[in-house]
C-alpha positions as a Python dict, from the first residue, in 0.01 Angstrom:
ca = {
    (1, 'M'): (0, 0, 0),
    (2, 'A'): (-352, 61, -6),
    (3, 'Q'): (-602, -272, 7),
    (4, 'V'): (-973, -346, -92),
    (5, 'T'): (-1179, -613, 13),
    (6, 'L'): (-1431, -849, -229),
    (7, 'Q'): (-1701, -960, -221),
    (8, 'I'): (-1680, -1268, -449),
    (9, 'N'): (-1947, -1498, -407),
    (10, 'G'): (-1960, -1500, -67),
    (11, 'Y'): (-1703, -1456, 88),
    (12, 'S'): (-1432, -1171, 172),
    (13, 'Y'): (-1101, -1129, 38),
    (14, 'L'): (-815, -858, 173),
    (15, 'V'): (-661, -788, -110),
    (16, 'G'): (-387, -471, -121),
    (17, 'C'): (-356, -320, -433),
    (18, 'E'): (-75, -26, -526),
    (19, 'D'): (-280, 363, -387),
    (20, 'G'): (-442, 453, -612),
    (21, 'Q'): (-588, 114, -804),
    (22, 'E'): (-871, 66, -523),
    (23, 'G'): (-1069, 134, -797),
    (24, 'H'): (-951, -58, -1078),
    (25, 'L'): (-907, -377, -836),
    (26, 'K'): (-1275, -288, -688),
    (27, 'A'): (-1380, -370, -1086),
    (28, 'M'): (-1136, -678, -1192),
    (29, 'G'): (-1334, -830, -842),
    (30, 'D'): (-1738, -691, -999),
    (31, 'A'): (-1645, -940, -1277),
    (32, 'V'): (-1503, -1162, -1168),
    (33, 'Q'): (-1841, -1163, -960),
    (34, 'T'): (-2068, -1140, -1302),
    (35, 'R'): (-1914, -1424, -1443),
    (36, 'I'): (-2017, -1661, -1115),
    (37, 'D'): (-2278, -1522, -1147),
    (38, 'S'): (-2310, -1614, -1439),
    (39, 'I'): (-2268, -1955, -1411),
    (40, 'K'): (-2475, -1986, -1144),
    (41, 'A'): (-2739, -1883, -1311),
    (42, 'L'): (-2706, -2256, -1522),
    (43, 'G'): (-2657, -2460, -1218),
    (44, 'Q'): (-2496, -2616, -882),
    (45, 'T'): (-2112, -2612, -882),
    (46, 'G'): (-1848, -2567, -622),
    (47, 'E'): (-1637, -2391, -566),
    (48, 'A'): (-1355, -2440, -720),
    (49, 'R'): (-1526, -2552, -1014),
    (50, 'L'): (-1685, -2222, -997),
    (51, 'L'): (-1350, -2033, -990),
    (52, 'M'): (-1204, -2221, -1255),
    (53, 'L'): (-1499, -2173, -1476),
    (54, 'A'): (-1542, -1830, -1429),
    (55, 'S'): (-1089, -1749, -1576),
    (56, 'L'): (-1165, -1918, -1803),
    (57, 'L'): (-1512, -1686, -1904),
    (58, 'L'): (-1227, -1413, -1889),
    (59, 'A'): (-918, -1561, -1999),
    (60, 'D'): (-1194, -1568, -2368),
    (61, 'E'): (-1273, -1203, -2362),
    (62, 'L'): (-962, -1125, -2306),
    (63, 'H'): (-792, -1346, -2616),
    (64, 'D'): (-1116, -1245, -2791),
    (65, 'K'): (-957, -883, -2723),
    (66, 'E'): (-631, -919, -2835),
    (67, 'A'): (-698, -1074, -3147),
    (68, 'A'): (-931, -861, -3211),
    (69, 'L'): (-666, -611, -3171),
    (70, 'R'): (-414, -785, -3386),
    (71, 'T'): (-701, -781, -3622),
    (72, 'S'): (-717, -441, -3653),
    (73, 'R'): (-261, -281, -3548),
    (74, 'Q'): (-254, -562, -3864),
    (75, 'A'): (-519, -301, -4090),
    (76, 'E'): (-375, -40, -3954),
    (77, 'R'): (-31, -107, -4039),
    (78, 'I'): (-172, -257, -4372),
    (79, 'A'): (-333, 111, -4422),
    (80, 'A'): (-36, 282, -4361),
    (81, 'A'): (274, 121, -4617),
    (82, 'S'): (-44, 145, -4847),
    (83, 'A'): (-50, 534, -4814),
    (84, 'Q'): (342, 570, -4849),
    (85, 'G'): (290, 263, -5138),
    (86, 'A'): (46, 518, -5277),
    (87, 'D'): (279, 858, -5229),
    (88, 'R'): (613, 717, -5359),
    (89, 'T'): (634, 574, -5692),
    (90, 'D'): (919, 364, -5825),
    (91, 'P'): (1066, 492, -6150),
    (92, 'A'): (1191, 156, -6293),
    (93, 'F'): (811, 110, -6338),
    (94, 'D'): (733, 461, -6428),
    (95, 'A'): (967, 400, -6722),
    (96, 'A'): (850, -22, -6775),
    (97, 'V'): (487, 187, -6809),
    (98, 'R'): (587, 425, -7062),
    (99, 'R'): (792, 179, -7279),
    (100, 'L'): (498, -49, -7267),
    (101, 'A'): (254, 293, -7359),
    (102, 'L'): (512, 367, -7654),
    (103, 'K'): (532, -9, -7775),
    (104, 'A'): (50, -9, -7826),
    (105, 'E'): (158, 331, -7984),
    (106, 'E'): (322, 206, -8259),
    (107, 'I'): (126, -75, -8256),
    (108, 'A'): (-179, 107, -8306),
    (109, 'E'): (-7, 359, -8533),
    (110, 'A'): (92, 39, -8763),
    (111, 'L'): (-253, -119, -8781),
    (112, 'E'): (-360, 174, -8868),
    (113, 'R'): (-128, 196, -9210),
    (114, 'T'): (-255, -106, -9308),
}
């Protein structure tokens, strides 16, 4: 198991991770530190509150990305269903359209005769 030392809000934290995940863990620590820096720019706050606010910011960003992903997947499913529907024909629908077309022609002929 690998270990990474993260610097967050001036404190060092030794954190274990799977081998090969060190860069990912460091990037996550940097993301937390970035949120902390943005909160600190607004004014002083206690350590626990600072970490809570940084967590809420990250959770909000995650929520927005998950919502966008769900919307994108729904749009893909709708597009795929539409494409499938365009490729298939419904025999009953086709027959109904033919009957309506014949009826319209009969009405048009009857109107021409009068």
